[in-house]
KOLZA-287563 format. One record per atom (N, C-alpha, C, O): residue number from 1; residue in one letter; atom name; z, x, y. Coordinates in nm, 4 decimals. Each point is the difference from the previous one (the first is absolute). Layout:
residues N
{i = NUM | aa = A | at = CA | Z = Z | X = X | Y = Y} .
...
//
This chain:
residues 43
{i = 1 | aa = X | at = N | Z = -0.0002 | X = 0.0579 | Y = -0.0937} .
{i = 1 | aa = X | at = CA | Z = 0.0551 | X = -0.0544 | Y = 0.1101} .
{i = 1 | aa = X | at = C | Z = -0.0720 | X = 0.0947 | Y = 0.1077} .
{i = 1 | aa = X | at = O | Z = -0.0426 | X = 0.1144 | Y = -0.0155} .
{i = 2 | aa = X | at = N | Z = 0.0418 | X = -0.1910 | Y = 0.1217} .
{i = 2 | aa = X | at = CA | Z = 0.0270 | X = 0.0926 | Y = 0.1206} .
{i = 2 | aa = X | at = C | Z = 0.0752 | X = 0.0578 | Y = 0.1069} .
{i = 2 | aa = X | at = O | Z = 0.1087 | X = -0.0554 | Y = 0.0166} .
{i = 3 | aa = X | at = N | Z = -0.1246 | X = 0.1156 | Y = 0.0326} .
{i = 3 | aa = X | at = CA | Z = 0.1246 | X = -0.0128 | Y = 0.1028} .
{i = 3 | aa = X | at = C | Z = 0.0901 | X = -0.0982 | Y = 0.0570} .
{i = 3 | aa = X | at = O | Z = -0.0499 | X = -0.1053 | Y = 0.0395} .
{i = 4 | aa = X | at = N | Z = 0.2126 | X = 0.1289 | Y = -0.0260} .
{i = 4 | aa = X | at = CA | Z = 0.0375 | X = -0.1612 | Y = 0.0305} .
{i = 4 | aa = X | at = C | Z = 0.0665 | X = 0.0936 | Y = 0.1321} .
{i = 4 | aa = X | at = O | Z = 0.0571 | X = 0.1090 | Y = -0.0022} .
{i = 5 | aa = X | at = N | Z = -0.0977 | X = -0.2202 | Y = 0.1403} .
{i = 5 | aa = X | at = CA | Z = 0.1017 | X = -0.0125 | Y = 0.0483} .
{i = 5 | aa = X | at = C | Z = 0.0679 | X = -0.0369 | Y = 0.0214} .
{i = 5 | aa = X | at = O | Z = 0.0162 | X = -0.1134 | Y = -0.0449} .
{i = 6 | aa = X | at = N | Z = 0.1275 | X = 0.1926 | Y = 0.1653} .
{i = 6 | aa = X | at = CA | Z = 0.0937 | X = -0.0504 | Y = -0.0341} .
{i = 6 | aa = X | at = C | Z = 0.0057 | X = 0.0267 | Y = 0.1775} .
{i = 6 | aa = X | at = O | Z = -0.0582 | X = 0.0719 | Y = 0.0812} .
{i = 7 | aa = X | at = N | Z = 0.1981 | X = -0.2092 | Y = -0.0792} .
{i = 7 | aa = X | at = CA | Z = -0.0328 | X = 0.0160 | Y = 0.2092} .
{i = 7 | aa = X | at = C | Z = 0.0555 | X = -0.1171 | Y = 0.0545} .
{i = 7 | aa = X | at = O | Z = 0.0956 | X = -0.0472 | Y = -0.0616} .
{i = 8 | aa = X | at = N | Z = -0.1402 | X = -0.0194 | Y = 0.1796} .
{i = 8 | aa = X | at = CA | Z = 0.0114 | X = -0.1079 | Y = 0.0535} .
{i = 8 | aa = X | at = C | Z = -0.1633 | X = 0.0219 | Y = 0.0149} .
{i = 8 | aa = X | at = O | Z = -0.0707 | X = 0.0869 | Y = 0.0510} .
{i = 9 | aa = X | at = N | Z = 0.0468 | X = -0.2149 | Y = -0.1244} .
{i = 9 | aa = X | at = CA | Z = -0.1333 | X = -0.0123 | Y = 0.0181} .
{i = 9 | aa = X | at = C | Z = -0.0507 | X = -0.0302 | Y = 0.1929} .
{i = 9 | aa = X | at = O | Z = -0.0903 | X = 0.0635 | Y = 0.0544} .
{i = 10 | aa = X | at = N | Z = 0.1665 | X = -0.1613 | Y = 0.0088} .
{i = 10 | aa = X | at = CA | Z = -0.0703 | X = 0.0018 | Y = 0.1173} .
{i = 10 | aa = X | at = C | Z = 0.0181 | X = 0.1297 | Y = 0.0913} .
{i = 10 | aa = X | at = O | Z = -0.0707 | X = 0.0043 | Y = 0.1007} .
{i = 11 | aa = X | at = N | Z = 0.1567 | X = 0.1003 | Y = -0.1247} .
{i = 11 | aa = X | at = CA | Z = -0.0414 | X = 0.0769 | Y = 0.1081} .
{i = 11 | aa = X | at = C | Z = -0.0694 | X = 0.0942 | Y = -0.1275} .
{i = 11 | aa = X | at = O | Z = 0.0613 | X = 0.1067 | Y = 0.0041} .
{i = 12 | aa = X | at = N | Z = -0.1386 | X = -0.1024 | Y = -0.0887} .
{i = 12 | aa = X | at = CA | Z = -0.1038 | X = 0.0970 | Y = -0.0464} .
{i = 12 | aa = X | at = C | Z = -0.1413 | X = -0.1419 | Y = 0.0553} .
{i = 12 | aa = X | at = O | Z = -0.1120 | X = 0.0494 | Y = -0.0128} .
{i = 13 | aa = X | at = N | Z = 0.1084 | X = -0.1462 | Y = 0.0469} .
{i = 13 | aa = X | at = CA | Z = -0.1326 | X = -0.0537 | Y = 0.0440} .
{i = 13 | aa = X | at = C | Z = 0.0338 | X = 0.0064 | Y = 0.0713} .
{i = 13 | aa = X | at = O | Z = -0.0127 | X = -0.1192 | Y = 0.0278} .
{i = 14 | aa = X | at = N | Z = 0.0824 | X = 0.1789 | Y = 0.0977} .
{i = 14 | aa = X | at = CA | Z = 0.0067 | X = 0.0440 | Y = 0.1501} .
{i = 14 | aa = X | at = C | Z = -0.0393 | X = 0.0738 | Y = 0.0044} .
{i = 14 | aa = X | at = O | Z = -0.1017 | X = -0.0096 | Y = 0.0686} .
{i = 15 | aa = X | at = N | Z = 0.1226 | X = 0.1298 | Y = -0.1166} .
{i = 15 | aa = X | at = CA | Z = -0.0692 | X = 0.1574 | Y = -0.0407} .
{i = 15 | aa = X | at = C | Z = -0.0967 | X = -0.0072 | Y = 0.0168} .
{i = 15 | aa = X | at = O | Z = -0.0446 | X = 0.0311 | Y = 0.1104} .
{i = 16 | aa = X | at = N | Z = -0.0491 | X = -0.0824 | Y = -0.2262} .
{i = 16 | aa = X | at = CA | Z = -0.1192 | X = -0.0764 | Y = -0.0536} .
{i = 16 | aa = X | at = C | Z = -0.0570 | X = -0.0456 | Y = 0.1191} .
{i = 16 | aa = X | at = O | Z = -0.0994 | X = 0.0688 | Y = 0.0233} .
{i = 17 | aa = X | at = N | Z = 0.1198 | X = -0.1658 | Y = 0.0747} .
{i = 17 | aa = X | at = CA | Z = -0.0088 | X = -0.0289 | Y = 0.0619} .
{i = 17 | aa = X | at = C | Z = -0.0488 | X = 0.1058 | Y = 0.1595} .
{i = 17 | aa = X | at = O | Z = -0.0831 | X = -0.0059 | Y = 0.0906} .
{i = 18 | aa = X | at = N | Z = 0.1712 | X = 0.0755 | Y = -0.1252} .
{i = 18 | aa = X | at = CA | Z = 0.0141 | X = 0.0809 | Y = 0.1563} .
{i = 18 | aa = X | at = C | Z = -0.1032 | X = 0.0783 | Y = -0.0412} .
{i = 18 | aa = X | at = O | Z = -0.1109 | X = -0.0160 | Y = 0.0509} .
{i = 19 | aa = X | at = N | Z = 0.1355 | X = 0.1255 | Y = -0.1629} .
{i = 19 | aa = X | at = CA | Z = -0.1371 | X = 0.1151 | Y = -0.0994} .
{i = 19 | aa = X | at = C | Z = -0.1424 | X = -0.0690 | Y = 0.0601} .
{i = 19 | aa = X | at = O | Z = -0.0617 | X = 0.0472 | Y = 0.0955} .
{i = 20 | aa = X | at = N | Z = 0.0236 | X = -0.1629 | Y = -0.1670} .
{i = 20 | aa = X | at = CA | Z = -0.1042 | X = -0.0753 | Y = 0.0497} .
{i = 20 | aa = X | at = C | Z = -0.0773 | X = -0.0265 | Y = 0.2000} .
{i = 20 | aa = X | at = O | Z = -0.1108 | X = 0.0035 | Y = 0.0536} .
{i = 21 | aa = X | at = N | Z = 0.2410 | X = -0.0255 | Y = -0.0159} .
{i = 21 | aa = X | at = CA | Z = -0.0427 | X = -0.0319 | Y = 0.1501} .
{i = 21 | aa = X | at = C | Z = 0.0054 | X = 0.1336 | Y = 0.0497} .
{i = 21 | aa = X | at = O | Z = -0.0348 | X = -0.0076 | Y = 0.1178} .
{i = 22 | aa = X | at = N | Z = 0.0799 | X = 0.2159 | Y = -0.1692} .
{i = 22 | aa = X | at = CA | Z = -0.0206 | X = 0.0823 | Y = 0.0871} .
{i = 22 | aa = X | at = C | Z = -0.2102 | X = -0.0152 | Y = -0.0492} .
{i = 22 | aa = X | at = O | Z = -0.1018 | X = -0.0169 | Y = 0.0672} .
{i = 23 | aa = X | at = N | Z = 0.1300 | X = 0.0344 | Y = -0.2098} .
{i = 23 | aa = X | at = CA | Z = -0.1710 | X = 0.0573 | Y = -0.0504} .
{i = 23 | aa = X | at = C | Z = -0.0674 | X = -0.1295 | Y = 0.1268} .
{i = 23 | aa = X | at = O | Z = -0.0423 | X = 0.0337 | Y = 0.1106} .
{i = 24 | aa = X | at = N | Z = 0.0469 | X = -0.1883 | Y = -0.1633} .
{i = 24 | aa = X | at = CA | Z = -0.1175 | X = -0.0533 | Y = 0.0724} .
{i = 24 | aa = X | at = C | Z = 0.0101 | X = 0.0959 | Y = 0.1571} .
{i = 24 | aa = X | at = O | Z = -0.0948 | X = 0.0592 | Y = 0.0516} .
{i = 25 | aa = X | at = N | Z = 0.2372 | X = -0.0659 | Y = 0.0016} .
{i = 25 | aa = X | at = CA | Z = -0.0559 | X = 0.1129 | Y = 0.1667} .
{i = 25 | aa = X | at = C | Z = -0.0669 | X = 0.0989 | Y = 0.0209} .
{i = 25 | aa = X | at = O | Z = -0.0671 | X = 0.0283 | Y = 0.0993} .
{i = 26 | aa = X | at = N | Z = 0.0955 | X = 0.0676 | Y = -0.2605} .
{i = 26 | aa = X | at = CA | Z = -0.1076 | X = 0.1190 | Y = 0.0009} .
{i = 26 | aa = X | at = C | Z = -0.0979 | X = -0.0123 | Y = -0.0161} .
{i = 26 | aa = X | at = O | Z = -0.0721 | X = 0.0637 | Y = 0.0768} .
{i = 27 | aa = X | at = N | Z = 0.0262 | X = -0.1207 | Y = -0.1468} .
{i = 27 | aa = X | at = CA | Z = -0.1458 | X = -0.0668 | Y = -0.0557} .
{i = 27 | aa = X | at = C | Z = -0.0866 | X = -0.0549 | Y = 0.1157} .
{i = 27 | aa = X | at = O | Z = -0.1157 | X = 0.0336 | Y = 0.0250} .
{i = 28 | aa = X | at = N | Z = 0.2080 | X = -0.1435 | Y = 0.0558} .
{i = 28 | aa = X | at = CA | Z = -0.0636 | X = -0.0507 | Y = 0.1074} .
{i = 28 | aa = X | at = C | Z = -0.1391 | X = -0.0954 | Y = -0.0866} .
{i = 28 | aa = X | at = O | Z = -0.1155 | X = -0.0071 | Y = 0.0418} .
{i = 29 | aa = X | at = N | Z = 0.1527 | X = -0.0376 | Y = -0.1292} .
{i = 29 | aa = X | at = CA | Z = -0.0812 | X = -0.0797 | Y = -0.1003} .
{i = 29 | aa = X | at = C | Z = -0.0696 | X = -0.1321 | Y = 0.0955} .
{i = 29 | aa = X | at = O | Z = 0.0820 | X = -0.0836 | Y = 0.0383} .
{i = 30 | aa = X | at = N | Z = -0.2019 | X = 0.0656 | Y = -0.0058} .
{i = 30 | aa = X | at = CA | Z = 0.0028 | X = -0.1819 | Y = 0.0106} .
{i = 30 | aa = X | at = C | Z = -0.0156 | X = -0.0930 | Y = -0.0751} .
{i = 30 | aa = X | at = O | Z = -0.0607 | X = -0.0091 | Y = -0.1067} .
{i = 31 | aa = X | at = N | Z = 0.1493 | X = -0.1006 | Y = 0.1975} .
{i = 31 | aa = X | at = CA | Z = 0.0033 | X = -0.1290 | Y = -0.0641} .
{i = 31 | aa = X | at = C | Z = -0.1437 | X = -0.0883 | Y = -0.0514} .
{i = 31 | aa = X | at = O | Z = -0.1147 | X = 0.0417 | Y = 0.0161} .
{i = 32 | aa = X | at = N | Z = 0.1417 | X = -0.1359 | Y = -0.0630} .
{i = 32 | aa = X | at = CA | Z = -0.1046 | X = -0.0411 | Y = -0.0629} .
{i = 32 | aa = X | at = C | Z = -0.0835 | X = -0.0608 | Y = 0.1257} .
{i = 32 | aa = X | at = O | Z = -0.1203 | X = -0.0117 | Y = 0.0233} .
{i = 33 | aa = X | at = N | Z = 0.2333 | X = -0.0200 | Y = 0.0435} .
{i = 33 | aa = X | at = CA | Z = -0.0530 | X = -0.0965 | Y = 0.1521} .
{i = 33 | aa = X | at = C | Z = -0.0581 | X = 0.0828 | Y = 0.0393} .
{i = 33 | aa = X | at = O | Z = -0.1213 | X = -0.0142 | Y = 0.0160} .
{i = 34 | aa = X | at = N | Z = 0.1794 | X = 0.1228 | Y = 0.0122} .
{i = 34 | aa = X | at = CA | Z = -0.0765 | X = 0.1399 | Y = 0.1105} .
{i = 34 | aa = X | at = C | Z = -0.1219 | X = 0.0034 | Y = -0.0808} .
{i = 34 | aa = X | at = O | Z = -0.0980 | X = -0.0268 | Y = 0.0694} .
{i = 35 | aa = X | at = N | Z = 0.0553 | X = 0.0627 | Y = -0.2559} .
{i = 35 | aa = X | at = CA | Z = -0.0621 | X = 0.0063 | Y = 0.0168} .
{i = 35 | aa = X | at = C | Z = -0.1925 | X = -0.1525 | Y = 0.0133} .
{i = 35 | aa = X | at = O | Z = -0.1058 | X = -0.0025 | Y = 0.0628} .
{i = 36 | aa = X | at = N | Z = 0.1420 | X = -0.0426 | Y = -0.1158} .
{i = 36 | aa = X | at = CA | Z = -0.0594 | X = -0.1951 | Y = 0.0339} .
{i = 36 | aa = X | at = C | Z = -0.0270 | X = 0.0358 | Y = 0.1484} .
{i = 36 | aa = X | at = O | Z = -0.1176 | X = 0.0217 | Y = 0.0291} .
{i = 37 | aa = X | at = N | Z = 0.1887 | X = -0.0148 | Y = 0.0451} .
{i = 37 | aa = X | at = CA | Z = -0.0008 | X = -0.0253 | Y = 0.1562} .
{i = 37 | aa = X | at = C | Z = -0.0926 | X = 0.1504 | Y = 0.0041} .
{i = 37 | aa = X | at = O | Z = 0.0232 | X = 0.0604 | Y = 0.1047} .
{i = 38 | aa = X | at = N | Z = -0.0793 | X = -0.0196 | Y = -0.1563} .
{i = 38 | aa = X | at = CA | Z = -0.0761 | X = 0.1939 | Y = 0.0977} .
{i = 38 | aa = X | at = C | Z = -0.1794 | X = -0.0487 | Y = -0.1010} .
{i = 38 | aa = X | at = O | Z = -0.1097 | X = 0.0478 | Y = 0.0285} .
{i = 39 | aa = X | at = N | Z = 0.1467 | X = -0.1847 | Y = -0.1787} .
{i = 39 | aa = X | at = CA | Z = -0.1204 | X = -0.0249 | Y = -0.0524} .
{i = 39 | aa = X | at = C | Z = -0.0538 | X = -0.1092 | Y = 0.1298} .
{i = 39 | aa = X | at = O | Z = -0.1076 | X = 0.0071 | Y = 0.0594} .
{i = 40 | aa = X | at = N | Z = 0.2065 | X = -0.0972 | Y = -0.0399} .
{i = 40 | aa = X | at = CA | Z = -0.0773 | X = -0.0700 | Y = 0.0693} .
{i = 40 | aa = X | at = C | Z = -0.0030 | X = 0.0246 | Y = 0.1234} .
{i = 40 | aa = X | at = O | Z = -0.0097 | X = -0.1084 | Y = 0.0575} .
{i = 41 | aa = X | at = N | Z = 0.0142 | X = 0.2282 | Y = 0.0470} .
{i = 41 | aa = X | at = CA | Z = -0.0244 | X = 0.0032 | Y = 0.0947} .
{i = 41 | aa = X | at = C | Z = -0.1709 | X = 0.0971 | Y = -0.0017} .
{i = 41 | aa = X | at = O | Z = -0.0860 | X = -0.0013 | Y = 0.0881} .
{i = 42 | aa = X | at = N | Z = 0.0844 | X = 0.1009 | Y = -0.2632} .
{i = 42 | aa = X | at = CA | Z = -0.1124 | X = 0.0548 | Y = 0.0283} .
{i = 42 | aa = X | at = C | Z = -0.1265 | X = -0.0876 | Y = -0.0429} .
{i = 42 | aa = X | at = O | Z = -0.1177 | X = 0.0272 | Y = 0.0236} .
{i = 43 | aa = X | at = N | Z = 0.1656 | X = -0.1341 | Y = -0.0890} .
{i = 43 | aa = X | at = CA | Z = -0.1495 | X = -0.1281 | Y = -0.0234} .
{i = 43 | aa = X | at = C | Z = -0.0123 | X = -0.0230 | Y = 0.1262} .
{i = 43 | aa = X | at = O | Z = -0.0856 | X = -0.0787 | Y = 0.0404} .
//
């Protein structure tokens, strides 16, 4: 079986959310709405 995570599940989710937020800021990936707006402007 896989590795079991012990500890506070809510704290783990919060830490994961913080990491994802930092990654998304660093990558500066445009949102789906942004990409669709660009498509509509180019047409």
